[in-house]
LUMDODO-276649 format. One record per residue (C-alpha): residue number from 1; x negated, y negated, z; residue in one letter. Coordinates in pm, whole numbers, m for minus. Each point is the difference from the previous one (the first is absolute). Layout:
  resi      c1      c2      c3  resn
   NUM       X       Y       Z     a
...
% end
This chain:
  resi      c1      c2      c3  resn
     1  m26615  m15268   13058     m
     2     m92       4     384     t
     3     189     241     229     s
     4     218    m232     161     w
     5      97    m165    m321     r
     6     107     352    m126     y
     7     188      59     319     l
     8     188    m338     m41     v
     9      61     103    m388     f
    10     157     336     113     l
    11     210    m146     261     i
    12     140    m265    m254     c
    13      66     281    m238     l
    14     180     234     230     f
    15     210    m315     111     v
    16      84     m80    m368     v
    17      76     361     m68     s
    18     242      44     294     c
    19     179    m345     m97     d
    20      40     172    m359     e
    21     115     331     142     t
    22     255    m201     219     a
    23     103    m178    m309     l
    24      59     301    m190     v
    25     190     169     279     q
    26     217    m315      34     r
    27      75      m7    m366     k
    28      89     390     m27     n
    29     197     m40     318     e
    30     236    m271    m158     i
    31      15     197    m330     a
    32     127     291     206     e
    33     236    m213     186     l
    34     145    m125    m310     k
    35      35     337    m149     k
    36     172     144     277     l
    37     251    m264      53     l
    38      50     m43    m394     g
    39      69     377     m21     s
    40     110     147     348     q
    41     176    m307     190     w
    42     365      95     m57     a
    43     136    m337      90     n
    44    m177    m161    m294     k
    45     299     135    m196     d
    46     264    m224     191     v
    47     143    m267    m203     e
    48    m169    m295     185     s
    49    m354     168     m41     k
    50      19     135    m369     k
    51    m144    m309    m164     d
    52    m360      92     m95     q
    53    m115    m375      76     k
    54     161      42     361     y
    55    m243     306      39     f
    56    m311    m158    m156     d
    57      45    m341     171     n
    58     m38     186     343     a
    59    m354      96    m108     f
    60     m92    m343    m139     e
    61    m359     m99     123     g
    62     m83     309     153     i
    63    m290      49    m206     g
    64    m153    m325     129     e
    65      36     136     368     k
    66    m196     326     m62     t
    67    m341    m217      38     t
    68     146    m185     340     s
    69     m34      73     337     s
    70     162     310     141     d
    71     244    m187     167     q
    72     100    m216    m308     d
    73      16     324    m190     y
    74     247     166     258     i
    75     209    m296      m9     a
    76      33      13    m371     s
    77     104     357      18     i
    78     233     m77     279     d
    79     153    m303    m219     k
    80      59     268    m306     i
    81     199     247     232     v
    82     205    m291     176     r
    83      76    m171    m374     n
    84     144     330    m137     l
    85     295     m43     276     h
    86      78     354     100     d
    87      63      53     383     g
    88    m165     336     m23     h
    89    m298    m108    m196     l
    90    m232     m72     288     r
    91    m383     m39      46     l
    92    m151     150     340     t
    93    m343     m89      73     p
    94    m264     245     157     p
    95     m49     m45     375     e
    96    m345    m179     m68     t
    97     206    m305    m157     i
    98     128    m250     275     p
    99     354     m99      m1     q
   100     198    m287     162     i
   101     254     106     230     k
   102     143    m314     159     r
   103     312     m22     199     y
   104     192    m333      54     s
   105     309     151     201     g
   106     208    m254    m187     m
   107     316     161    m115     k
   108     149    m158    m318     i
   109     360      64    m122     a
   110     186     m59    m314     k
   111     270    m256      46     v
   112     251    m168    m205     q
   113    m204    m253    m221     g
   114    m355     139      91     g
   115    m192     154     273     f
   116     m44     m90     374     a
   117    m217      71     293     l
   118     220     162     228     v
   119    m210     177     270     g
   120    m350      28     147     c
   121    m203     261     184     e
   122    m279    m214     144     f
   123      m2    m342     128     s
   124    m315     m90    m233     d
   125     252     m81    m265     n
   126     338     m80     154     c
   127     m90    m192     334     k
   128     244    m268      26     d
   129     186      62    m316     l
   130     378      m6     m24     d
   131      95     267    m214     l
   132     136      64    m262     p
   133    m218    m215    m245     l
   134      66     m18    m360     k
   135    m340      48    m227     i
   136     m20    m278    m224     i
   137    m350      30    m142     k
   138    m300     259      17     v
   139    m339    m128     m23     d
   140     142    m343    m154     g
   141     214     175    m269     n
   142     361      18      54     d
   143     120     332      84     t
   144     159     131    m314     e
   145    m338    m114    m195     t
   146    m183     165     251     w
   147     166     314     m28     l
   148      10       6    m381     q
   149    m390     m50      14     k
   150     m71     251     302     d
   151     250     269    m112     s
   152    m195      45    m335     e
   153    m276     116     222     l
   154     184     255     188     q
   155      58     380     m34     y
   156     361      22    m102     g
   157     234     139    m258     s
   158     237    m264     m29     s
   159      23    m389      30     i
   160     204       4     332     h
   161    m208     284     126     g
   162    m317    m179     m45     r
   163     157    m324     160     i
   164      77     198     314     s
   165    m373     152      m2     v
   166     m92    m379      m8     s
   167     219     m92     297     i
   168    m147     302     200     d
   169    m326    m127     m60     g
   170      60    m293     218     l
   171      60     257     296     y
   172    m252     263     m74     f
   173    m314     m53    m255     h
   174    m188     296    m111     k
   175    m227     m67    m310     r
   176    m340      38    m112     l
   177    m245    m228     163     s
   178     m26    m259    m291     y
   179     375    m116      53     y
   180      76    m273     244     a
   181     343       2     128     p
   182     240    m301       1     p
   183     m75    m225     296     r
   184     246    m299      10     e
   185     363     m25      16     l
   186     226    m313     m50     l
   187     284      86     211     l
   188     365    m175      53     e
   189     208      32     294     s
   190     395      18      18     l
   191       2    m374      64     a
   192    m223    m104    m302     g
   193    m333     m49     164     k
   194    m297     117    m201     q
   195    m367      57     137     f
   196    m297     234    m111     v
   197     m74     314     191     k
   198    m337     172     m66     k
   199      14     370      31     i
   200    m228     184     249     v
   201     m98     328    m111     w
   202    m113     277     246     r
   203    m219     279    m117     e
   204     212     325     m17     a
   205     m73     355     m78     i
   206     339      65    m125     a
   207     350     m69      86     l
   208     102     275     300     g
   209    m349     127      18     d
   210    m230       7     298     d
   211    m380      17     m29     s
   212      m6     364     m74     n
   213     255     m33    m291     g
   214     273     150     207     q
   215     376    m121     m38     k
   216      89     148     325     g
   217     387     m12      58     n
   218      91    m170    m342     y
   219     349      65     m72     s
   220      87     149    m368     c
   221     361      62      99     v
   222     221    m179     269     t
   223     358       9      90     v
   224     189    m270     202     s
   225     360     m32      39     e
   226      60    m384     m94     v
   227     387      12      39     k
   228     230     230     148     k
   229     m12     282    m257     g
   230    m226    m154    m235     i
   231    m353     126     m11     y
   232    m313    m164    m165     q
   233    m247     272    m130     l
   234    m324    m197     m46     k
   235    m261     173    m238     v
   236    m286    m218     m37     p
   237    m194     265    m223     t
   238      m8     337    m115     f
   239    m332      61      54     w
   240     m35      50     372     c
   241    m376      33      56     g
   242     m77     m56     349     l
   243    m356      67     m21     n
   244    m246    m113    m264     s
   245    m123     372     m54     n
   246     376     166     m26     d
   247      21     228    m257     s
   248     314     m13    m252     e
   249     153     291     193     t
   250     m38    m186     335     q
   251     123    m313    m160     v
   252     319     179     m86     k
   253      41     186     350     n
   254     m36    m332     178     n
   255     273    m149    m201     f
   256     228     326      60     i
   257     m62     m39     353     a
   258      80    m365      57     q
   259     302      49    m267     f
   260     167     281     173     e
   261     m68    m155     339     k
   262     189    m333    m106     e
   263     284     171    m176     i
   264      89     180     312     s
   265      97    m345     162     k
   266     282     m39    m257     i
   267     322      80     146     d
   268     324     m28    m221     q
   269     m91    m276    m231     p
   270     253    m224    m140     k
   271    m271    m160    m210     a
   272    m379      27     m68     v
   273    m230    m284    m109     i
   274    m297     167    m172     l
   275    m260    m264      41     d
   276    m276      52    m263     l
   277    m139    m348     m11     r
   278    m361     m19     m38     n
   279     m35     358     m63     n
   280    m298      42    m221     g
   281      90     361     m82     g
   282    m200     319      51     g
   283      96     370     m12     g
   284     290     123    m224     d
   285     103     261     256     d
   286      31    m257     253     e
   287     216    m206    m220     g
   288     226     332     m92     r
   289      48      45     383     m
   290     161    m349      34     v
   291     190     m23    m317     a
   292     142     364     116     g
   293     181    m158     286     l
   294     230    m171    m200     f
   295     108     225    m339     i
   296     256     290     m21     d
   297    m158     146    m279     k
   298    m314      21    m219     e
   299     m55    m334    m171     e
   300    m227    m151    m236     f
   301    m310    m169     139     w
   302    m222     m84    m311     f
   303    m119     126    m335     k
   304    m372      17     m40     i
   305    m214      56    m304     s
   306    m384      24      44     h
   307    m279    m138    m249     l
   308    m193     327     m98     l
   309    m360      m8     144     d
   310    m310      m3    m225     q
   311    m140     345     m82     g
   312       7     293    m229     w
   313     308     145     170     y
   314     179    m357     m36     a
   315    m114     m36    m356     t
   316     174     332     m86     v
   317     336    m103     169     l
   318     m18    m334    m176     r
   319      33     179    m338     i
   320     329     140     109     f
   321     113    m247     245     e
   322    m155    m326     m71     g
   323    m178    m203     281     s
   324     273       9     254     w
   325     152     333     171     q
   326     350      72     m36     k
   327     206    m193     269     p
   328      95     154     295     l
   329     289     m78     225     t
   330     m42      13     363     v
   331     297      17     244     k
   332      45     m31     366     v
   333     224     206     211     s
   334     204     m22     344     p
   335    m190     127     292     n
   336      81     164     322     k
   337      85    m331     166     f
   338     259    m115    m253     r
   339     331     141     224     e
   340     m98    m277     270     k
   341      39    m283    m250     f
   342     322     141    m195     m
   343     271    m273      22     g
   344    m238    m286      73     s
   345     m89    m295    m218     m
   346    m319     m53    m137     l
   347    m178    m331     m48     f
   348    m339     m36    m126     v
   349    m191    m300      99     l
   350    m315     m93    m218     t
   351    m252    m250    m124     n
   352    m258     m60    m264     s
   353    m264     192     191     s
   354     201     331     m30     c
   355    m245     181    m239     f
   356     m65     333    m182     s
   357     188     274     178     t
   358     218    m250     172     c
   359      99    m153    m361     d
   360      98     334     m90     g
   361     216      91     312     i
   362     162    m318     m31     v
   363      95      37    m356     s
   364     108     382      49     s
   365     244    m111     301     l
   366     138    m270    m216     k
   367      52     195    m322     h
   368     158     254     212     a
   369     266    m226     105     g
   370     m54      84     382     v
   371    m138    m333     153     g
   372      33    m378     m40     i
   373    m333    m165     m45     i
   374     m80    m327     161     l
   375    m281    m249      15     g
   376    m239     m50    m289     e
   377    m100     196    m310     r
   378    m256     253      68     t
   379    m348     m40    m115     h
   380       8     229    m296     g
   381    m297     226      m5     g
   382     m45     357    m125     a
   383    m235     226    m179     g
   384    m160     322     202     d
   385    m337    m130      53     p
   386    m342     154     m57     k
   387    m333     m94     104     e
   388    m327     m95    m216     w
   389    m331     m39     157     l
   390    m220    m264    m153     f
   391    m324     184    m100     p
   392    m226    m306      77     y
   393     150    m206     232     s
   394     184     268     206     k
   395     326    m173      12     f
   396     313     196      m6     k
   397     301     m93    m233     l
   398     337     114      68     s
   399     208       8    m341     y
   400     319     129    m104     t
   401      41     286    m211     t
   402     383      21     m78     a
   403     297    m212     m92     l
   404     310      18     244     i
   405     364     m75    m110     w
   406     309     m60     208     q
   407     336     165     m41     k
   408     104    m308    m227     n
   409    m289      54    m218     g
   410    m209    m295     137     d
   411    m337      35      64     l
   412     m91     m75     376     i
   413    m345    m153     m86     e
   414      44    m361      m5     g
   415     348     m25      53     k
   416      95     170     341     g
   417     369      27     134     v
   418     238    m288       8     d
   419     219     m33     315     v
   420     387      m1      18     d
   421     m24    m306     221     y
   422    m265    m233      53     s
   423    m105    m103     369     v
   424    m227    m297      13     v
   425      43    m214     308     p
   426     m16    m350      53     a
   427    m300    m127     206     m
   428     203    m119     287     e
   429     134     364      59     f
   430    m356      86     124     f
   431      54    m250     304     k
   432     264     238     152     k
   433    m120     341    m125     s
   434    m310     203     m38     d
   435     150     180    m297     d
   436     268    m209    m155     p
   437      m2     224    m315     v
   438     117     308     223     l
   439     275    m230     147     d
   440     123    m122    m333     m
   441      m1     352    m120     a
   442     190      99     306     l
   443     265    m284     m72     t
   444      30     129    m371     k
   445      31     370     121     i
   446     274    m121     245     n
   447     186    m151    m273     n
   448     m20     298    m218     l
   449      77     260     255     m
   450     323    m212      76     a
   451     142      35    m352     k
% end
């Protein structure tokens, strides 16, 4: 064999060998993922996820994708994670994998009978539009059909929670590069006129971030007096990371600083509206600070039981305890600011984007009987997540390690917390107000306070 032919032979042999190595690595990775989720993913024991067929169906067809392109293989892993329907079960790609981060600026709100376009943040999408406009179709499908289909692909623990994620995706779209966002809406005016509007997407780093990943003056806590003696305490997050490299301690300190500054603005309140709409959760300590404003004594927060890890020590414990650790009751206590709120009424405003720590706080306040809950049922996601690193593709998987119960014995996962009074405005209310949900809540509050 001539030298050049021998060289070609070696190159081909090397390429085939590399392909086979990659194939083996992928198969091993999928096997490890299935083992991890089958044995250490706590929310697998939630009633809606217990069926083994449900679990196996999520992995269906993945074997064929181990021989496909990197992009298709990654898409298949992402689909597995999404199909398991756990809001804490999330896949984070390494920095080398591009993500689409697109921003439409189109604000969508839930209204009676569906969803509506109620606001816009740049003219590309809303020039000459007479808002509000009801969304009749998305990409050629009626809104309900589109939501049923799209919500199945979303990270989320409950049906209503995943629907809210789909709606949010019309405003800000962040996914791996193989996904294309919805591009076309059929809209209907209050007068009944229908027309098609194509979404114009802008590239975005992340909402609120500048080119350096800074969030700048992002507000984690704000206070405003919406009516004489009635204060709105708005907490959009319990994770106050103002910079991308903030440590957990700094995140907590950021929250404390904003929290104490804003609380000082409240003076002799008759009522407080704790606005937790769109609060995606965060730190437990931050949640305790907020709940501690409104309780007079130590109260039940949640009960938690962790699924034991794998390993020799866990194997020994399993002999005595089984697969689950003994349930632990976690409580929340009043804090140093409680006196300021003595005698005031509490109203909690929430929606289906209130998730994780937010779910828990709403549940605790409701079952303690210290507040009236208005708005929409919370998302319903819980589980004390950990991270697992994919050995080959270097993705990170966040997965739940515990089951968490409310005081009434219901799991938070997949259910959330129901409201005392549903608040969903008619579309025409957005013609007169930027926040008709708050206005409707205020009307309800005035009526309740008058009794």
